[in-house]
N, C-alpha and C positions, 0 to 999 in steps of 0.2 A: 756438331760440335762435342756432343758427350753420344758414347757408345759403349752398350753395355753388351758383352760378348760371352755366352754360355755361363753366365753367373749363377753361381749355386752357394747357398749359404745353408750349413749344417751346422746346429748347436750340440753343445755336448748332452749326450742321452738319444741322439739320434735325428732331434727334431728338424725335419728340413724346413726352411723358412722361406727359402726361395729355391727355384728349381729351374736351372738351364735358362735364365732370361737372357732374351736377346730383346734389344730396345735401342732406337736412336733418337737424339731429341736434338733438332736444329736449332742453331741462334737466332735469340728472338722469341722464339716458344715460350708459352707458358702449359706445361704438361701437369695434367693432375693424375695422379696415383688414387686410386679410389677401391673400395671393396671392404667387407666386413672385417672385423677385428681378428687378427691372427693372420690374413692373408699374406702378409709379406712387404707390404708397401712402405711402412716405417724403415725395416731391414734394409730394403733396396735404396732409399733416401740415404740412410746413415753409411751406407758401403761408398757412396759418392765424396764425403768428406774423409773417409778411414775411420769414422769412430767405429764402424763394425768392419772388420776384414772379410772378404770372402773366402769361401773353402776352396774355389775353383773358378776359373773364368778369368776374363780382364774387364776394366773399365777404362776408357781411354777420352781423356779431353783435348780437344785438336790434335787427334791422333797420337797421343803421346801416353803410355800407360800411368796411370795416377800413381801406380807404386814407385816409378820414377823419380816423382816430386820430393823434396823435403816436405814430411807431412805437416810441420808447424807454416812453411809457406802455402802450402795447398789450403790449410784450412783460413788462413789470412786472406787468400786471394777466393774464397768464396763466403757470400754472404748466407747466415743463417739465423733461420727465426724459428724459435719454437712454442707451444702452447704455455707455458708456464714463462715466457718472456725472457727471465734471466737477469733483470737488471740489478747492476751492484747498488745497494741501498745506501753506501756512504759517499757516494758518487753523485753530483749533479746531472741534469739531463742533458748538458753540454758534455760533460766530461763521459757519459756513457756512450753517446753517441761517436764521439772522437775517439773512443778506446783503439780501436785497429787502427785508422790513419795515424796515432801516434806509433804504436807498435810498428809500424811501416816505415817512421822517420818523418812523417809530415811535419813541418814548421806549425808552431802555434799559430800564426797568423792565417795560413793555409786550412789548418783543421777547423778555427773558428768560423772563416767564411763558408766551409761546408755545411756546419752544423746550422747556422744562419739561412744558407741557401735550403736545406732539409726542411727545417722546421716551419719556414715559409711556404714551402710545397704543399704542406699538409695543413694549412691553416693555423699553426700556432705559432703566436707572436714570440721570436726570439728574446724579447725584452722582458717579456712575461715568464717564460718558460724556460727557458736556458738554463737559468739559476736556480731551480726548484730540484727537489730530490725526489724519487721514485713514489715514497710514501705520501706525497703531496698532489699524486696525480691519481685521476678515476682510471678504472680497469682500462678502457678503450684509450685513453690517453697513453698509459703505460705500454700497451701494444703497439700504439703508433710509433713510440720512440723505439721499441724492440726492431718493429721494420724500418726505422730510418738507421739505427747502428747497422742493419745489414747492409744497407746501401751507401754507407758513409764513406768508404774505400773505392767506391763507384767500380764494385765487381761483375766481372759479364755474369757469372752464375750466382744464384740465391737459391737455397733449400729452405722449404716451408712446411715445418712440420705439424699440422691441425694449429696453425697459429691463432685462429680465431674459437677454437672449441669450448674453452672455457667462458666465453662472454655472454653476456645476455643477449636475446634475439635480435633487439634493436640496433644495440652497439655492434654487432656481430655483422648486419647487413651493411651498416654505414662503413663499416671497414673493408668489407668486401667490394663496396663500389669504389671505394678511395683506392683499393689495390688496382681495381681494373681500371680505373682512370690512369694511376701513376703508370701501370705497364703500358697502356694506350702511347703515354708520354716518353717513356724512357727505352722500352722494348729490350728488358732485359730477358735472359734464357731463366726461367723458373721453373723448379719442380716442386709441386705442393702437395702433400699428402692430406687426406680426408675421407671422411667415412660418410660423408654429406653428398648424396648425389645433385641436390638442388646447388649446393656451393659449387660442385664441380662444373655443373651445365651452365653457372653464371660466368664464370672464370675461364673456363680451358680454351683453348687451341684444339688441344687433344687431349682425350681421356683415355687413359689404360687401368681398365677394371680387372682386379686380380681375384683369384680365390686359392687358396691351398698354396701359395707360393708362386703360382703360374699365371701367366696374362691369359686371360678369357678373349678381351676385344682391344683394340688398341685403332680408335677412329675420332673422328671430329663429334662433338655432342649432336648435330643432325645427324650425322651417320648413325650414330648410336640408336637416337631415337626411332628412325626410319628402319633400320635393318639389325635389331637386337642379333648377338650372333647365337644365342640359344636361351632356354626359358630361364637361366639361371640371370642373364642379364636384363632380359623383359622384367622378369620378377623385382631386380634390385633398382632399376628406374622407375617403377610403379605401373608398368603395361602388365596387361594380360598374357600370360605364358603364350596362349596360342590364339592369334586373330580369329575372331568368329564373324560370320556374316550377319550383317543386321537381321534377316529373316530368321536366323538360328536364336536370335534373343527374346525374351519377353520379359515384362515389367519386373517381374522378381531378381531379374539379373543384375539390374542397374540402381534399382529403388533405393533411397536412404532409409533404413529402417529405423533410425531415430529420428523421426520427424520432430519439429517443436511444435507442443499442443498445450492447451490450456483447458481446464475443467468450466463445464457449463455455469457455475455458480461463483467462479471469481470476478473481479471488480475491474474495470475498464484501468486503472492506473496500474494494476499488477500485470494487465496485459501489456501495455506500453513499455512496462519496466522489461519485460520478458523478451521483448521484441528488441529493445535497445541492446541487451545483453547478448543477445542470441545474433544479432545484426540480420534480422530478416523485418519484413513489414506485413507478414500477416501470419496468423496463427490456425493452425487446424484446433478447432473446439470438441471435445470427445466426453462421454459421459460412460464411464466403468468400461472404455476402451472402445466403446462404440463412437463411431464418427456422427457427430451431429451438424457439424457445417464449419465455418471459416470466417473468422474476424479479421478484417484489414484494417492496417492505421487510419485510413483515410476516413473509413466508417465511422471513428471514434471522436473525431474531432468535434462535430456537432454537440457533443455530450460532455464535453471536459469542462467548461465551466459552469456546468450544473451541481446545485448542492447536494441533491438526493444520491444516494448509492445505486448504481447502474451495474447489473452482470453482464457478462460477455453474452448469456442468453437472450439478452433482450437487444441484443445490436447485430448478431451474427445472421450471415446468411447461407443458403445452401451451397457449398462447395461446387464452382461450376462444371467439373469433370471428375468422375469416379470411375474407376477401372476396378476389374478383378486381377489378381497376380497373373492368371494366365493370358492377360492381354499382350497382344504383339506390340513391340518396342516401335515399329512402324506407324501403328495406330496412335500411339500416345505422342510421337514425335509430331506428327499431323496437327494432333490436337494442342500441341506446344507452339506450333508455328504461326497460329493465332496470336497475334501481339496482345490482345486482350487477355490471356491466359498465362500464369507466370508457375503453377504447378499442376499435375496431377495427383488425387489422392488414390490411394491403393488399399483396396478392402478385400475382407476374406468373403465367403458366403452368407455369414452372419453379419455383414457390414462392420466387423471389428476392423479398427485401423492398424493396417500393415505396415506401410511406408508410404514415400511420397515420391515423385519423379518431378525434377526440375531441370532448368536448360542446364544449368551447371552440372547435373547427372549424366547428360549426354555426351560432356566434353569427353570423359574416358573413354566412351565408344568410339568418338573420331580420333582419339590418340590410339587405339588398340588397331585401328582400321589403316591408319597412314600410311600410305607408302605400299599398301598391298591390294590395290587394282579394283576397289570397290566403291568407284565413282558413282555408281549409279545409285547404290543402295544407300550412299551417303548423303543423298540429296535431301530427302526429308528433315533429316539430322542437322544438317547446315542452316536450313531454313528454321529449325527451330530454336538455335543457339544464335540466330542473327546473322547467318554467313552465308544465306544464299538467297534466290529471287525467284 
């Protein structure tokens, strides 16, 4: 549906924002442009609806150069969602959504029916929300209306420029899932810009990773995870730059160097609160940095109804497995494969706590070795994380 042919954009002063970009987007695909700030992703997006004109090259929609379209009609036929939403504050929700349909000459009745349809689609009762003004909505509701406005005239193509970037994490996740659901239902062609690789992985049919105006990799999420094009891509998606053999790794390569600890003189109530805050069910007990033992939530229950003050030192037990930093990862994985053990404490030669290895710590190793033919070496890791037998 869309084709970028040797697109280059050079700003005044000689800054090259996009360099000889070749890219095709098929109808019904959701393509995510992702990369660090200044990589050219937003410039690429804005050249589609001619908010920015390319310095050279051509962009085609249905094999027709976009320069051949009337620019006003081009933009009215492309949905556009931005981070700042851009709702008109003096218009109601219904009027904001119906803005483009009315500019295109839709009847009042048809526009109203479309507004009601779209509000219902995202779970907003038209009887409640259609007459409200943007200031009467939450940030998440405003962004929903921004998305609905882009959908209102039923365009084939929608451009989304960091649409959820300004929202709190919970609202952002809700809207990501809602967009994914809508896309499965409507099958629009969407070009989506973000700097968040997690968002890209969740939403995209294809991910286009950019750096310094150049496409570094264009592939499905699964292909990018399994076969990152280079160290930059591997680092950007959170993988190690060079897949290592498990036999090359030791505990210090994967341990969490900031384990949740508590002092021997602290009380049980404080211990429980710390577990709740850090979402763990056990704490490593230390005294002046030296490992003393471990205290688990289940060990505290018999003491909670007592009136006397009880310290952590009185109920702790010895850590079941302690290793030094030089221990091999395979050894630790074998220990964690025992379902009764959920962590391995790591100490130095003076028994000072250096870190901890948990089953979650091993997931990163599995990710880095995924697709790299280390099946035999992964066996003990898979057992440790509950994926093997």
